[in-house]
C-alpha positions as CSV (number, residue, x, y, z in Angstrom):
1,M,0.0,0.0,0.0
2,K,1.3,3.4,-1.0
3,Y,1.5,6.3,1.5
4,N,-0.3,9.5,0.7
5,P,-0.2,12.3,3.4
6,N,-3.9,12.2,4.3
7,P,-5.1,13.0,7.9
8,P,-5.7,9.3,9.0
9,L,-2.2,8.3,7.9
10,L,-0.6,11.3,9.5
11,L,-2.3,10.4,12.8
12,L,-1.2,6.8,12.4
13,R,2.4,8.0,11.7
14,R,2.4,10.1,14.8
15,L,1.1,7.1,16.9
16,I,3.7,4.7,15.4
17,R,6.6,7.1,16.0
18,S,5.4,7.7,19.6
19,I,5.3,3.9,20.2
20,E,8.8,3.6,18.8
21,A,10.1,6.4,21.0
22,N,8.2,5.9,24.2
23,G,6.8,2.3,24.2
24,F,3.2,1.2,23.7
25,R,1.7,2.1,27.0
26,E,3.2,5.6,27.2
27,A,2.2,6.3,23.6
28,L,-1.4,5.4,24.4
29,V,-1.3,7.8,27.3
30,H,0.0,10.6,25.1
31,S,-2.6,9.8,22.4
32,W,-5.4,9.9,25.0
33,R,-4.2,13.2,26.3
34,R,-4.2,14.7,22.8
35,L,-7.6,13.4,22.1
36,Y,-8.9,14.8,25.4
37,R,-7.4,18.3,24.6
38,S,-8.9,18.2,21.1
39,L,-12.4,17.3,22.3
40,K,-12.2,20.0,25.0
41,N,-10.9,22.7,22.6
42,H,-12.7,21.8,19.3
43,G,-15.6,19.5,20.3
44,L,-16.6,16.2,18.7
45,G,-17.1,17.7,15.2
46,G,-13.9,19.7,15.2
47,T,-12.0,16.7,16.4
48,F,-13.4,14.5,13.7
49,E,-12.6,17.1,11.1
50,R,-9.0,17.4,12.3
51,A,-8.6,13.6,12.4
52,F,-10.2,12.6,9.1
53,V,-10.7,15.7,6.9
54,K,-8.0,18.3,7.5
55,A,-5.3,17.5,9.9
56,P,-3.5,20.5,11.5
57,V,-0.1,21.1,9.9
58,A,2.6,20.1,12.4
59,P,6.0,21.8,12.3
60,E,7.7,18.6,11.3
61,L,5.7,18.5,8.0
62,S,7.7,21.4,6.5
63,A,11.2,21.3,5.1
64,V,13.7,23.4,7.0
65,Q,15.7,25.6,4.8
66,L,19.4,25.8,5.6
67,P,22.2,27.9,4.1
68,P,23.6,26.3,1.0
69,H,26.0,23.5,1.7
70,S,29.6,23.8,0.3
71,F,29.1,20.5,-1.5
72,D,26.1,21.9,-3.4
73,I,27.9,25.1,-4.2
74,L,30.8,23.1,-5.6
75,H,28.8,20.6,-7.6
76,G,25.6,22.5,-8.4
77,T,23.5,19.9,-6.7
78,D,20.6,20.1,-4.3
79,T,21.3,17.9,-1.3
80,G,20.7,20.4,1.5
81,G,17.9,21.1,4.0
82,M,16.1,19.1,6.6
83,V,13.0,17.3,5.1
84,S,10.4,15.4,7.0
85,T,8.8,12.5,5.2
86,A,5.4,13.0,6.8
87,G,4.0,15.4,4.2
88,L,5.5,13.5,1.2
89,H,4.4,10.5,-0.9
90,A,6.0,7.1,-0.6
91,V,5.8,3.7,-2.3
92,S,4.9,1.8,0.9
93,L,3.7,2.3,4.4
94,S,7.2,1.5,5.8
95,V,7.7,5.3,5.5
96,L,5.6,5.6,8.7
97,S,8.8,4.6,10.5
98,S,11.2,6.7,8.5
99,S,13.3,9.5,10.0
100,G,13.3,12.2,7.4
101,Y,16.2,13.5,5.4
102,L,19.4,15.4,6.4
103,G,22.5,15.0,4.2
104,S,25.5,13.2,5.5
105,P,28.5,15.4,6.3
106,P,31.1,14.8,3.6
107,S,34.0,15.9,5.9
108,T,33.4,12.8,8.0
109,L,31.9,10.4,5.6
110,R,34.7,10.7,3.0
111,P,37.5,9.5,5.4
112,A,35.3,7.0,7.1
113,L,34.6,5.2,3.8
114,A,38.2,5.5,2.7
115,A,39.3,3.8,5.9
116,L,37.1,0.7,5.4
117,P,39.2,-2.5,5.5
118,I,38.3,-3.5,1.9
119,R,39.4,-3.1,-1.7
120,H,36.8,-0.7,-2.8
121,D,36.9,-1.8,-6.4
122,E,35.6,-5.2,-5.3
123,F,32.5,-3.8,-3.5
124,S,29.3,-2.1,-4.4
125,F,28.1,0.7,-2.2
126,I,24.4,0.9,-1.2
127,D,22.8,3.8,0.8
128,L,19.5,2.6,2.3
129,G,17.4,5.7,2.7
130,C,19.5,7.9,0.4
131,G,17.3,10.9,0.4
132,K,18.6,13.5,-2.1
133,G,21.8,11.5,-2.6
134,R,24.7,13.3,-1.0
135,A,26.3,10.2,0.4
136,L,26.1,8.6,-3.0
137,F,28.2,11.3,-4.6
138,V,30.8,11.1,-1.8
139,A,30.9,7.3,-2.2
140,A,31.3,7.8,-6.0
141,E,34.6,9.5,-5.3
142,L,36.0,6.1,-4.3
143,P,36.5,3.3,-6.8
144,F,33.4,1.3,-5.7
145,R,32.2,-1.1,-8.5
146,H,28.8,0.7,-8.5
147,V,26.9,3.0,-6.2
148,F,23.2,2.4,-5.4
149,G,20.7,4.6,-3.6
150,V,17.4,3.3,-2.3
151,E,14.8,5.8,-1.2
152,I,11.1,5.1,-0.3
153,V,9.9,8.7,-0.7
154,V,8.9,9.7,-4.2
155,E,9.9,13.3,-4.0
156,L,13.3,12.6,-2.4
157,A,14.1,9.9,-4.9
158,S,13.2,12.3,-7.8
159,A,15.6,14.9,-6.3
160,A,18.4,12.3,-6.1
161,K,17.9,11.3,-9.7
162,A,17.9,14.9,-10.8
163,N,21.2,15.4,-8.9
164,V,22.7,12.3,-10.6
165,S,21.7,13.5,-14.0
166,L,24.0,16.6,-13.6
167,S,27.2,14.6,-14.3
168,P,27.8,12.0,-17.0
169,L,30.2,10.2,-14.6
170,W,27.5,10.0,-11.9
171,K,24.9,8.8,-14.4
172,E,27.3,6.0,-15.3
173,R,28.2,5.0,-11.7
174,I,25.1,5.8,-9.6
175,S,21.7,4.2,-9.7
176,V,18.7,5.4,-7.6
177,A,15.7,3.2,-6.9
178,N,12.4,4.6,-5.5
179,Q,11.8,1.5,-3.4
180,D,11.1,0.1,0.0
181,A,14.5,-0.9,1.6
182,T,12.9,-4.0,3.1
183,R,12.3,-5.3,-0.4
184,F,15.5,-4.3,-2.1
185,A,17.1,-7.0,-4.3
186,F,20.8,-6.7,-3.4
187,P,23.3,-6.8,-6.3
188,D,25.7,-9.7,-6.7
189,G,29.1,-9.5,-5.2
190,P,30.5,-7.9,-2.0
191,I,28.6,-4.9,-0.8
192,V,28.9,-2.0,1.7
193,L,25.5,-1.0,3.2
194,Y,25.3,2.5,4.6
195,F,22.7,3.7,7.2
196,Y,22.4,7.4,8.2
197,N,19.4,7.2,10.6
198,P,17.0,6.3,7.8
199,F,14.3,4.4,9.7
200,S,13.4,2.8,13.0
201,E,14.7,-0.4,14.5
202,R,11.5,-2.2,13.5
203,V,12.2,-1.5,9.8
204,L,15.9,-2.3,10.3
205,R,15.0,-5.8,11.5
206,R,13.0,-6.4,8.3
207,V,16.0,-5.1,6.2
208,L,18.4,-7.5,8.1
209,A,16.0,-10.4,7.6
210,N,16.0,-9.7,3.9
211,L,19.8,-9.5,3.9
212,E,20.1,-12.8,5.8
213,R,18.0,-14.5,3.2
214,E,20.2,-13.1,0.5
215,L,23.3,-14.3,2.3
216,R,22.0,-17.8,2.5
217,R,21.3,-17.7,-1.3
218,S,24.6,-16.1,-2.2
219,P,27.2,-15.9,0.5
220,R,29.6,-12.9,0.0
221,A,31.5,-10.3,2.0
222,I,29.2,-7.6,3.5
223,L,29.9,-4.6,5.6
224,L,27.2,-2.5,7.3
225,V,28.2,1.1,8.2
226,F,26.0,3.0,10.7
227,A,26.5,6.7,10.9
228,D,25.3,9.1,13.6
229,I,26.2,12.5,14.9
230,Y,26.8,13.8,18.4
231,L,27.1,17.1,20.2
232,N,30.3,15.9,21.8
233,E,32.4,12.8,21.3
234,P,30.7,9.9,23.2
235,V,32.5,8.5,26.1
236,V,33.3,4.8,25.7
237,G,31.8,2.7,28.5
238,S,29.2,5.3,29.6
239,T,25.5,4.7,29.4
240,N,24.6,8.2,28.5
241,G,24.5,8.8,24.7
242,D,27.3,6.5,23.6
243,R,25.2,3.6,22.5
244,H,24.3,3.6,18.8
245,R,20.5,3.6,18.3
246,Y,20.7,0.4,16.2
247,Q,23.3,-1.4,18.3
248,E,20.9,-3.5,20.3
249,V,19.3,-4.8,17.1
250,M,22.7,-5.7,15.6
251,D,24.1,-7.2,18.7
252,A,21.1,-9.6,19.0
253,I,21.9,-11.2,15.6
254,P,24.9,-13.6,15.8
255,R,25.6,-13.3,12.1
256,F,26.7,-9.7,12.4
257,R,29.9,-8.8,14.3
258,K,31.1,-5.3,15.2
259,I,34.6,-4.7,13.8
260,S,35.1,-1.0,14.5
261,D,33.5,2.0,16.3
262,T,35.2,5.4,15.5
263,T,34.4,9.1,15.7
264,R,35.4,11.9,13.4
265,P,35.0,15.6,13.9
266,L,33.0,17.7,11.4
267,S,34.9,20.3,9.5
268,E,34.6,23.8,10.9
269,G,32.4,24.9,8.0
270,E,30.0,21.9,8.3
271,A,29.8,22.2,12.1
272,A,28.7,25.8,11.7
273,L,25.9,24.7,9.3
274,E,24.8,21.6,11.3
275,P,21.2,22.3,12.5
276,S,21.5,20.0,15.5
277,R,24.8,21.8,16.5
278,C,26.5,18.4,16.6
279,T,30.2,18.4,16.0
280,V,31.2,14.7,15.8
281,S,30.2,11.9,13.5
282,R,30.3,8.3,14.8
283,F,30.7,5.3,12.4
284,T,30.0,1.8,13.7
285,V,30.9,-0.9,11.2
286,Y,29.7,-4.6,11.3
287,S,30.7,-7.5,9.1
288,A,28.4,-10.4,8.1
289,D,29.5,-13.9,9.0
290,V,28.8,-16.0,5.8
291,T,29.4,-19.3,7.6
292,R,26.2,-19.1,9.7
């Protein structure tokens, strides 16, 4: 089923994201409080209209305009801004658990990919949840066999394809699919999977299940690279903010083994433009055990 931003689906999206963030019980409490406030302020008719006819526009539904990124100034691309997926169209309801778009910082992604313990020309690079495609263009600077972007949102995938079309070299080396990441058919040969907070842990489990089926069909070397950003460098061994949001999911699957966990500071220019004011990128890399 495709996602269109109508009021019932917007409400369902809000509920799902609340459950994922706060747990089922707390999410129901929050939903009941919102319903009570709406009935009190707008009455039964007004509440029905807001739920099923014309939902109020939440701040997250709008794209946040940011100053032009140096990458876009250099290449003539449009990979900037913060974009929520709530008010956009998507090819499946998995978008209900997506995290929106914010481009990866090239100043940290570039050295992180270069440092991977692989021969890049033997691997394909796949960005699951590629958005407008900035990570694809950074990856294309390295000699990967091919670079793939997978994006569930129609408008973001169209923006990525428009960016790819700006360069004959990009058109030759980069492919963008407007597709649900849980149903993506992985290419043959070794691959690097890149995740920059694209979706919730629930969707990640479905992606990993699909990947495990593919590994049983065609064993090959696979690295999974999870990227995140922090206000300050996380302290190893602490329980406050140093645990990657996907780490519990990955650690629960014996097939995947963590091989590195590093941090890299954003360049001064990128740190100044970062809307979250974060200054450090963290890259957690896992390898897949093909013998299991």
